[in-house]
C-alpha positions in Angstrom: 0.0 0.0 0.0 2.8 2.4 0.8 4.3 1.8 -2.6 1.0 3.0 -4.3 0.9 6.1 -2.0 4.5 7.0 -3.0 3.7 6.6 -6.7 0.6 8.7 -6.3 2.6 11.5 -4.6 5.2 11.5 -7.3 2.5 11.8 -10.0 1.0 14.7 -8.2 4.4 16.4 -7.8 5.2 15.9 -11.5 1.8 17.2 -12.6 2.3 20.3 -10.4 5.7 20.9 -11.9 4.4 20.7 -15.4 1.6 23.1 -14.6 4.0 25.6 -13.3 6.3 25.2 -16.3 3.4 25.6 -18.7 2.1 28.7 -16.9 5.2 30.7 -17.7 4.7 32.4 -21.0 6.6 35.2 -22.7 4.5 38.0 -24.1 6.6 39.6 -26.8 5.4 42.4 -29.1 6.5 42.0 -32.7 6.4 44.9 -35.2 7.2 44.5 -38.8 8.8 47.5 -40.6 9.0 47.9 -44.3 9.9 50.7 -46.8 6.3 51.8 -46.4 7.0 52.4 -42.7 10.3 54.3 -43.2 13.1 51.8 -43.8 15.3 52.6 -46.8 15.2 49.0 -47.9 13.4 45.8 -47.0 16.7 44.0 -46.9 18.2 44.3 -43.4 21.7 42.9 -42.5 22.2 43.9 -38.9 20.0 45.1 -36.0 21.5 46.5 -32.8 20.0 48.2 -29.7 22.2 50.7 -28.0 22.3 51.7 -24.3 19.8 54.6 -25.0 17.3 52.2 -26.4 17.7 53.2 -30.1 17.5 50.4 -32.7 20.1 50.7 -35.4 19.3 48.8 -38.6 22.0 48.2 -41.2 20.4 47.8 -44.7 21.7 47.5 -48.2 20.7 51.2 -48.7 22.1 52.8 -45.6 22.0 52.9 -41.8 18.8 53.7 -39.9 18.1 54.7 -36.3 14.7 54.0 -34.9 13.6 55.7 -31.6 10.3 53.9 -31.2 8.3 56.5 -33.2 10.2 57.3 -36.4 13.3 56.4 -38.5 16.3 58.6 -39.1 18.3 57.6 -42.1 22.0 57.9 -42.5 23.3 57.5 -46.0 25.7 59.0 -48.5 24.3 62.5 -48.0 25.1 62.3 -44.2 28.7 61.2 -44.9 28.3 57.4 -44.9 30.8 56.2 -47.4 29.2 52.9 -48.4 25.4 52.5 -48.3 25.6 48.7 -47.6 25.9 48.0 -43.9 26.9 44.5 -42.8 
């Protein structure tokens, strides 16, 4: 009888652990940006977030800084020698 009680307790512990593990979800927010939203190109090579929270995106048509609201483009006119950023 003690064997069955031990098995039952282990099953309850395992079910409880699985319930805790399945209750932990990650709620991420995804946004898709295209040339219609302000990117100079739909082809992105690098994405980096600096210590101030800006997202820097390297594209095949220049460098872009995103502040959460709008894009600021850096290209040949702003002194960037090569438009392709890897």
